[in-house]
C-alpha positions in Angstrom: -112.9 62.3 127.0 -114.1 65.5 125.4 -117.6 65.2 125.2 -119.7 66.2 122.0 -120.7 69.1 123.1 -117.3 70.6 123.4 -116.0 70.5 119.5 -117.8 72.3 116.8 -119.9 70.0 114.7 -121.0 71.0 111.1 -124.8 71.8 111.9 -126.6 71.7 115.1 -126.9 68.0 116.0 -130.6 67.4 115.4 -129.7 68.4 111.9 -126.9 65.9 111.2 -127.1 62.6 109.5 -123.8 61.4 110.7 -121.9 61.5 113.9 -118.9 59.6 114.9 -117.1 60.7 118.1 -114.1 58.4 119.1 -111.5 58.9 121.5 -107.7 57.3 122.6 -105.7 58.0 125.2 -101.9 58.0 124.4 -99.5 56.2 126.6 -98.4 58.3 129.6 -95.5 60.2 129.4 -95.9 61.1 126.3 -94.5 64.5 124.8 -96.5 67.6 124.7 -98.4 67.7 121.0 -100.3 70.0 119.2 -103.4 69.0 117.5 -101.9 69.2 114.1 -98.9 67.0 115.0 -101.1 64.7 116.2 -103.0 64.7 112.8 -99.6 64.8 110.7 -98.8 62.0 112.4 -102.1 60.1 112.1 -101.6 61.0 107.8 -97.9 60.0 107.6 -99.0 56.9 106.9 -102.3 56.6 105.4 -103.7 52.8 106.1 -103.6 50.3 103.2 -106.1 50.4 101.0 -106.7 54.0 101.3 -105.7 54.9 97.9 -107.3 53.0 96.0 -110.7 53.9 98.1 -110.1 57.1 97.5 -109.2 56.7 93.3 -112.8 54.4 93.5 -114.4 57.2 95.4 -113.1 59.8 92.6 -114.4 58.2 89.8 -117.9 57.5 90.8 -118.5 60.7 92.3 -117.1 63.0 89.5 -120.0 60.8 87.4 -122.4 63.3 90.1 -120.4 66.4 89.7 -118.2 66.6 92.9 -114.7 67.4 92.4 -112.0 64.6 92.7 -110.2 65.0 96.1 -107.8 62.2 96.0 -107.0 61.3 99.2 -104.5 61.7 101.8 -100.6 62.8 100.5 -99.1 62.0 103.8 -96.8 65.5 103.4 -95.8 66.9 106.6 -96.7 69.7 107.7 -95.7 72.0 110.8 -97.8 74.9 110.3 -101.4 75.8 109.1 -103.6 78.7 109.7 -107.5 78.9 108.9 -108.0 79.1 105.5 -105.5 77.0 104.4 -105.8 73.4 103.1 -104.6 69.8 104.7 -104.9 67.7 101.1 -108.9 68.4 100.4 -109.8 69.9 103.7 -110.4 73.4 104.2 -108.8 74.4 107.6 -111.3 76.5 109.5 -109.7 76.7 113.1 -106.7 75.5 114.2 -105.5 75.9 118.3 -102.8 73.8 120.0 -105.8 71.8 121.6 -108.2 72.0 118.3 -108.1 71.5 114.5 -111.5 71.7 112.8 -111.5 71.0 109.3 -114.3 70.9 106.4 -115.0 69.7 102.9 -118.3 71.3 101.6 -120.1 70.7 98.3 -123.7 70.3 97.0 -124.2 67.0 98.2 -123.0 67.0 101.4 -121.1 69.3 104.2 -118.0 67.4 106.5 -116.4 68.6 109.3 -113.6 66.7 111.0 -112.3 68.1 114.4 -109.3 66.6 116.3 -109.1 67.8 119.6 -106.6 66.9 122.2 -106.7 67.4 126.5 -104.6 66.3 129.5 -105.6 62.7 130.4 -106.2 61.4 134.1 -103.5 59.0 134.8 -102.8 58.8 131.0 -100.9 60.7 128.4 -103.2 63.0 126.3 -106.4 61.8 124.8 -106.6 62.7 121.5 -110.8 62.4 119.8 -112.0 62.6 116.4 -115.0 63.8 115.9 -116.7 63.8 112.4 -120.2 65.4 111.3 -122.1 65.3 107.9 -125.3 67.1 106.7 -126.5 65.8 103.4 -128.1 67.9 100.9 -129.7 65.4 98.5 -130.3 61.9 97.7 -126.6 61.7 96.3 -125.2 62.4 99.5 -127.2 60.1 101.0 -126.4 57.1 99.0 -122.3 58.3 99.8 -123.0 58.5 103.4 -124.0 54.7 103.0 -120.4 53.3 102.5 -118.4 56.1 103.6 -120.2 56.1 106.8 -119.8 52.6 107.9 -115.9 52.7 106.3 -115.4 55.9 108.6 -115.9 54.7 111.7 -113.6 51.6 110.9 -110.9 53.9 109.5 -110.9 56.2 112.7 -110.6 53.3 114.5 -107.5 51.8 112.7 -106.1 55.2 113.2 -106.3 55.8 116.9 -104.7 52.3 117.3 -101.8 53.0 115.7 -101.3 56.5 116.5 -98.7 55.9 119.4 -96.6 53.7 117.2 -96.9 57.1 114.6 -95.9 59.5 117.1 -92.8 57.0 118.0 -92.1 56.8 114.1 -92.4 60.6 113.6 -90.0 61.2 116.9 -86.9 58.6 115.5 -87.3 60.6 112.2 -86.7 64.1 114.2 
């Protein structure tokens, strides 16, 4: 498993207000993948309930001057470079084994890293690390429900990743 020390964080660890780091080993024999391919497979079919959750988030956040982000489009992306966007995230770094995404505003800075490493006796190990630094009271209040929901969402997305990759391979 990728250690937290081996992935970028949005701020030094002691300055973070939220940190979540979760991994999943894919089945042995999984074809070689890039971090972008894993991201695209995970986002191809957003979890049920995500669209209304993002609409609610946008409606509440707009009252506090936060731009609407709309959620995840499910669009297939074959190539990105630093400076591009994946839905509402800014791509800060992209390598075959790492995808670093950020969203920053006056309330909080968010960084999500998707990393890959070879598994010992398994297929590749996928790790999602999300770090947040809040700047004000709204950011703190926002992270109360989002922090709890984020953990569940990442667990569910990692759990269904093997099926998402199989569906992607069948469609190709």
